[in-house]
LUMLOLUM-583671 format. One record per residue (C-alpha): z, x, y. Coordinates in steps of 0.05 Angstrom, whole numbers, padded with zeros to 5 digits, always signed. Layout:
<rs>
ZXY ...
</rs>
This chain:
<rs>
+00199-00216+00291 +00122-00211+00285 +00086-00274+00261 +00052-00272+00194 -00019-00243+00191 -00045-00305+00161 -00033-00378+00175 -00072-00438+00152 -00117-00448+00092 -00161-00384+00076 -00232-00388+00056 -00252-00370-00014 -00264-00293-00006 -00332-00297-00039 -00356-00350+00011 -00334-00305+00069 -00395-00262+00059 -00463-00269+00099 -00520-00224+00125 -00551-00238+00192 -00608-00192+00207 -00579-00123+00198 -00507-00143+00199 -00462-00156+00140 -00408-00205+00162 -00343-00211+00123 -00299-00269+00149 -00224-00264+00149 -00195-00273+00077 -00133-00275+00038 -00123-00253-00035 -00061-00268-00076 -00046-00215-00129 +00011-00180-00159 +00061-00227-00123 +00033-00203-00057 -00015-00232-00002 -00069-00184+00019 -00098-00207+00087 -00158-00187+00126 -00143-00227+00191 -00207-00212+00231 -00281-00216+00219 -00309-00150+00197 -00381-00132+00217 -00420-00076+00184 -00488-00049+00209 -00530-00044+00146 -00580+00002+00180 -00526+00057+00179 -00520+00053+00103 -00567+00088+00054 -00614+00037+00022 -00589+00013-00044 -00542-00032-00082 -00468-00038-00064 -00407-00075-00089 -00367-00107-00035 -00294-00093-00056 -00232-00119-00024 -00179-00064-00022 -00105-00055-00002 -00111-00008+00057 -00050+00039+00055 -00070+00078+00117 -00074+00019+00168 -00013+00010+00212 +00021-00051+00186 +00079-00076+00232 +00089-00140+00194 +00164-00145+00169 +00141-00190+00113 +00137-00141+00054 +00100-00191+00011 +00041-00190+00061 -00005-00130+00064 -00068-00111+00103 -00133-00117+00064 -00196-00078+00079 -00265-00072+00050 -00296-00016+00012 -00373-00014+00001 -00381+00019-00066 -00453+00048-00074 -00488+00046-00142 -00500+00118-00160 -00541+00132-00221 -00508+00089-00274 -00440+00076-00245 -00408+00045-00182 -00368+00087-00135 -00292+00072-00138 -00249+00066-00076 -00194+00107-00111 -00245+00166-00120 -00246+00177-00044 -00190+00200+00002 -00186+00135+00038 -00119+00115+00010 -00133+00047-00015 -00129+00008-00082 -00183-00038-00105 -00162-00112-00106 -00224-00153-00123 -00300-00152-00120 -00325-00202-00069 -00398-00194-00083 -00458-00149-00089 -00501-00128-00032 -00575-00105-00034 -00586-00070+00032 -00663-00070+00024 -00669-00144+00009 -00612-00161+00056 -00582-00205+00001 -00513-00219-00026 -00501-00240-00098 -00438-00262-00135 -00398-00210-00170 
</rs>
């Protein structure tokens, strides 16, 4: 039997965000919602120079496409979707063919100022 994806005390998801130079860093996190545990077990690093300049929502999502071999059906893999602000609305993860469901907004990112603000 595979071990659970998460063990120990998770950091608060909003405190898991930081920017260092041109890199957005998202520490491992755990979100409990809908009687499930959504886990991002590794640090994610995103090169901000590869994104169009602008404002983004950092959204935790349930990633349906990732291979999840965990036999615990109450624990699922989480991912991150960067929703860009377009005109007067935010992009939605569900509007793209990435097969994921939004869980929670972790924060807002300004790629020009290299700053994260709370949701």
